[in-house]
N, C-alpha and C positions, 0 to 999 in steps of 0.2 A: 504494500500500500504506500503510495507516494504522499508527500505532505503538501498542504497549501496553507498559506498564512492569511490571517485576518488581523487587522490592527484597529483598535478602538481608542477613543479618548472621551471619557465621560465628563470631564471637568476642564474642557479646553478654553473656556472664557468666562467672563463675568457679565455677559449681556442680560438685560432684563427687558422682555417684550413690553411694548408701549401699554398694553392693556393692564399691566401689573406694576407699572412704575410708581404709582401713587403709594403702594405698600412700602416702597424702599426710600421714600423721601428722608433725607438726613442720614442715610446709611451708606454714603459713598465710600467712606473709609473702610467699612466692613466689606463692601463689595470688592474693593481693590486689595484686600488681604487674602491670606491663604484660605480663609473661610469662604471666600467668594468663588475661587477657582484654583486650579493647579498651575502656577506659572511654569512655563517651559514644556508642559506636557504635550501641548499641541504641536510645537516645533519638533519634539522628539517623535511623536506619532507620524508626522509627515515624513521625517527622515527614515523611519522604519519602513513605512509603506512603500516609499520610493525604492529603497535598497532591496526590499524583499519582493518587489513587484506584487504587492498585496493590496486588496481593497481596504479603504479607510472609512470607518464610520466615526464621526466626531461631532461633538456638540459644543457650542460656545455659549449656551444658556447657563447662567450662574447656578451653581449647586444650592445657593440660598433660595432660589425659586422652588426647585425640586432636585433631589439627588438621584441622578440617573444610575448611580452605582449602588443603589439599594433596592431590595424587592418592595413591591407595592404595599406590603403590610408591615414594613419596618418602622419602628417608632421615630426614626430620624429621617424618614423620607422627606418631610418638610422641615424647614428651618424654624427657628423661633419667630421669624418674621411672617412666614406664610402659614404656620400652624394655626394661627388665630384667624385666618381668613375664613369667610363663610364656606360651608360644606360644598355648596354648588360651585364656588370658584375653585376649590381644591380638586373637585372631580373634573373640572374643565382643564386644569393644569395637567392632571394625570393623563387624560385622554389626548391632550394636545401635544405633550412633550414626552412623558415617561413611556407610555405604551408604544408610540411609533418608534422610538429609539430602540427599545428592547426587541420589538418585533423585527425591525430591520436587521439587527445583528443576528437574531435567531434564524431568520430566513436565509441570510447569507451563509451561515454555517451549515444549515440543512442542505442548501443547494450544492455546496462543495462536497459534502458527504455523499450526496446522491450520485456524484461523479466518481465515487470510489476513493475519495481523498480522506486522509487524516487531517484534521484542522488543528493548527497551532495558532491559538488566539493570544495576542499580546495586547494587554490593556495598559496604555501609557498614563502614568500618574507622576506627581511629584509631592514631596513632603517638606513641611516647615522644619528648619534645622533645630528648633527648640519648641517644645510644647509643654505647657504647664510647669515651666521652670526646669524641665529635663532636656538636656542636650542629646540629640540623636547621634549616635556614634557610627554612622555609615554614610557613604557617598551614593551608593546604589543598593537598592533592595530588590530581591527576586522573590515574589510571593507565589506559593503553590500549595496544593493540598498534599500533605504527607502520605495519604493513603492512595494516591494515584501514581502508579509507577512511572508513566511517561513524563509526568510533571517533575517528579523527583529526579529522574535521570537527566532530563534536559537542563534543569537548574544547576545540577552538580557539574555537568559539562560546561555550562555557560560560565559559572563562577571560576572554574579551573582555567578556562581559556582567557578570561578577563585578567586573571592573575599573571598569565604569561604576557599579555599585551601591556598591562599597566600594573606592575607589582605594588605600587603605592596606593592604588585605588582601593578604598574600603568597601568591599562587596559583602553583603550579608544576606542570608536566606531567611525568609519569613520574618523580616524586620523592615520597617518599624511596626508592621502589622502582621497578623497571621493570615496566610493565604486562604485558609478555609473559612474565614469570617464572611458574613453576609455581604455579597457584592454581585456584580454581573457574572463573573466567572463562576461563582458558587451557584448561581441560578442556572447557568448553562450546564454545569455538571449534573444537575438533577434531570436535565433533558437528554443529555448525550452520554454514551458509554465512554469509559476511560480509554479504550483502544481507538476511539474515533475522535475524541476531543481532548486537547491539551490546553488548559487555560492558565496563563501566567500574567500576573500583574507586575509591571516594571515600575519601580519607584526611584526617582532621582532627587537628591537633596537640593532644595531650592537655593541654598547658599551658592552652589555651583552655577545655577541659572542666573542669579542676580549678579554674580561676579562678571558674567558675560565675557570671560577671558578664554585663554587657550584650552583650559580643561573642558569647558562646556562645548567649544567647537569640536574638540577631539571626541568627546562623548557622543556627539550627534552622528559621527561616522563609525566610531568604535563599537558602540552597542549593536547596531545592525550587523556589522562584519563579524563580530564575535558570536552573535546568535547563529548566523549561517554556519560558522565553523563548528559550533556546538551541535547543531543538527546533523552535520556531516559526521561528527564523531559518534 
């Protein structure tokens, strides 16, 4: 079985549709923070998609409107801003943004599997270097489900190859989050068997993104190249 890649970016921007901008008055600073989106994640997703010759599904709608990386019944699907919105408005947001995004990704994965392909799904994210006073001790995180052999093996190879490419790069597995936590990859694992679907969340430290220097430029090309090498291994 040959592999096909799918790249997604759930938190690619901090846009708020005109119909809901009144909810966000006075919250510009929050929208521009890591609570509003994942800085650098969309640039990385585009780089991955181009290098892997993969379809890209991405959203630039702020996660503060609705979090596309959460199942519809998750308590943090809506932010503190939108959670208090009328039920009719929240249902409208779900049907207008959450459902179409989830269905688009699931349909794409299903179509590739129907052609006899194993799908390797890379979800591009970034993380704040410090959260609740705790400094995150990684440059890159590879998140996967420890009970899915294909995901375990791919991340082990990927980490090893990155160590060869950039020995000083701090790469950790299932950090700063657990790969089996509720998210888009977790939802797709419920739908697709382990031998057909490999779901990896790629996390990049936002300190590298904001520095906008050589390390970030190199990562944009190194992560796709190292992933291809890991798959070949």
